N, C-alpha and C positions, 0 to 999 in steps of 0.2 A: 496587534493580535494578542490574545490572552496567552498566559504562560504555557498552558497545556490544556487542550480540550480532548486529549486522548482518553478513551474510556476502556478500562480492562474489563472484558466481558468473560464471565465464567460459565455461563449456561446457555443451552439452546434457546430457552425462553427469552433471555436477555438479547440474544442475536435477533430473534424474531421481532422483539419490541423495537430495537434500534432500526431495523429494516422498515417496519411499519411506520415509525415516526418520520423517517427520512422521506418515504414515499408520500406521506400525508402533507408534509411541508412543501414539497416541490412538484412531484409528479408520481404517477403510478409506476413508471419505469425506474429501474435502478441500475446504475453502473457500479460495479465493484472494482476497486483498484488496489491490488496487493502491492505494498511498497516495502523496500528494504533500505530506503534513504539514499540510494545511489542516484547518479545523474540520469540513468535510464528510467528509474522509477519516477523521477521528477518529470521527465519528458512524457511518460505515460499518464501521469496525473494531469498535466497541462492539456494533453490531447483529449482526455476524457472530459475535462471542463469545457474545452472548445466545442466538443460534440454536444454536451449538455446545454450549452447556450443555444445551439441550433435546434435541438430536439429536446423539449423540456424533460429532463431526467434528473432524478436524485443521484447523488454520488456519495459513496462511502469509501474512504481510504482505510485499508486494512493492513495491519502489521502483525506478524506472528513473532512473539517474543521467544527467543531461544538464545542460547549461548553456544555458538558453533565451536566444536572441538578444534577445528583448524584455526580459529581466531579467538582464543579466550580473551575476555575483556572487551569484546566488540563494542558494546554500548559506551563504556567509559572513555573509549577513544573518540567517540563521536560528539560528545557533549562538551560544552565549554567549562562548566563547573567541575571541580575536582573533588574527590572524596569518595569513599565507599558508600554504596547504598544498595537497596534492593534492585535486582535486575529490571523488574517492571517499572520502577521509578526512573531508572536511567533510560529505559526504552521510551517512556512517556516524554521525558525531556528531549531526547533525540528526535522523537516524532514531532514535537512542537517546533523545534528548530528547523526540521526538514520542511514542514508546512509553511513556516515563515519565509524560508529561502524561496520556495516555489511561488508564494504570493508576491514576494519582492521582485522575482524574475518577471512576473506578468501581472503588474498592478491593474491592468485593464480587465482581468478576469475576476470579477467579484465573487464568483462561485468558489474560487480557491480558498477564500476566507470563510466560506460557509460550509465547506465539506465536512461531513461527519468523520471522526477519527475513532476507529475501533481497533483494539488490541486483543489478541487471544494468545494463549501460551501453548507451545507444542512444537512439533516438527513442521516446517513450513508447508511442504506440498500437501501433507495429510490434513493439516488444519485448514488450509485454504480451500481444499475440496469439501471439507465438512461445512465450512461457512457458506460456500456456494450452495450446497444442498439445503442448508437452513434458510438462507436469504432469498434464494431463487432469483438472482439478478437477470436482467434483460441482456446484459453484456458484461464481460470481464475484460479489463484493459490492463495489460502487464508490460513492464519494461523488460528488455533483454539486452545482454551484453553482446549478443551476436557472435559467440565463439565459433571457431572453426569446427568442422566435424570431428577431428581427432581430439581436440580439447573437450568437446562436448561428450564424446564417448568415454574419456578418461575421468572427467570430474562431473559429468551430468549437467543438465540444465533444468532448473525448476520450471521455467516457462514451457519447455518442451513436454515435461511431464504433465503440467496442467492442461496443455492443449490436447494431449492424448486422452486424458481422463475426465475432462470437464463436460458436464451436460449442457452448459450454456455456450453461446458463441464467445470466442476469445479473439481480441485484437492485441497483437504484439507490437510494441513501439520500441524502436532503438534510439537511444539518446545519442547526441553528438559527443564524440570523444574529444576531450581537450587536448590540443597538440602540445607536446612537451617541447620546451625551449632549451 
């Protein structure tokens, strides 16, 4: 896999162009998969690729670049190389590594290596909804940690907010938690 195929998109026109190009290459339908590089996001991406093999559908993996206040340095902790860089460069490197791990986990899914990788900058829920409005996907597939109701009320759930506000159908996938030894 190439080092990084993630494209930082800065305008609505660019989002529309990426969406149109993906649809032209594969199919008229488009599945958008917002990812945060977690195990749950990987499960969602794999699920979307399995669906796309059964129903010809283009897939775009989306990551919203942000530096969460509760986890400063989020991207630098995810990537193998060390050193200070621009946050979007670190995010692109983490995105590339995430896609490579997903492709290595399921080498039988050729579509994992062909998935378009788009990055936008902003607050995750807001930007995901803006991208959905711009790209008009057939389906949105998201990973979720599956928090309990109390934890969800206290810290919120991006997936729950997307489900409530999304104009497109949403499928939520829960990844398997690794058991601690």
